[in-house]
C-alpha positions in Angstrom: -4.7 -38.7 61.0 -2.7 -41.9 60.9 -5.4 -44.1 59.6 -6.2 -41.9 56.6 -2.5 -41.3 55.8 -1.7 -45.0 56.1 -4.6 -46.0 53.8 -3.5 -43.4 51.3 0.1 -44.7 51.3 -0.9 -48.4 51.1 -3.2 -47.6 48.2 -0.5 -45.6 46.4 2.3 -48.2 46.8 0.1 -51.2 45.8 -1.8 -49.2 43.1 -5.3 -50.1 44.5 -8.3 -47.8 45.4 -8.2 -46.5 49.0 -11.6 -48.1 49.5 -10.0 -51.5 49.2 -7.5 -50.9 52.0 -8.7 -52.3 55.4 -7.1 -53.5 58.7 -7.2 -57.0 57.2 -5.4 -56.0 54.0 -2.3 -58.3 53.5 -0.1 -59.9 50.9 -2.7 -62.7 50.8 -5.5 -60.4 49.5 -3.5 -57.6 47.7 -2.0 -59.1 44.5 0.7 -56.4 44.2 1.9 -56.8 47.8 5.1 -58.7 47.1 8.5 -58.4 48.9 9.7 -55.6 46.7 6.6 -53.4 47.1 6.6 -54.3 50.8 10.1 -52.6 51.0 8.7 -49.6 49.1 5.9 -49.4 51.6 8.3 -49.5 54.6 10.3 -46.7 53.0 7.2 -44.6 52.3 5.9 -45.0 55.8 9.2 -44.2 57.4 9.6 -41.0 55.3 6.0 -39.9 55.9 5.9 -40.5 59.6 9.5 -39.6 60.3 10.3 -42.9 62.0 12.6 -46.0 61.5 11.3 -49.5 61.8 13.5 -52.3 63.1 14.1 -55.4 61.0 12.0 -57.4 63.5 9.1 -54.9 63.1 9.3 -55.2 59.3 9.3 -59.0 59.3 6.4 -59.1 61.8 4.1 -57.2 59.5 1.4 -59.5 58.0 -1.5 -57.0 57.7 -2.3 -53.3 57.7 -3.4 -53.8 61.4 0.2 -54.9 62.2 1.5 -51.7 60.6 -0.9 -49.6 62.8 0.4 -51.4 65.9 4.0 -50.7 65.0 3.2 -47.0 64.2 1.6 -46.7 67.6 4.7 -48.1 69.2 6.6 -45.2 67.5 4.1 -42.8 69.1 2.4 -42.1 65.8 -1.3 -41.3 66.4 
């Protein structure tokens, strides 16, 4: 399921427990979410879900909830 996979990937990339990942998770409340790790996250998501995000989608992401919205736009459920 997308939610579980997304939570697992976010937790892995930012080295935090899955229990700390929520829809409101963002660079403001995850210390390791910097621009470099943000790019690693994009790469992990694209590889896992077999999609390609546009630059505008990548720059639009402010929270995990935004990532879910973009995944849904790519028909990931």
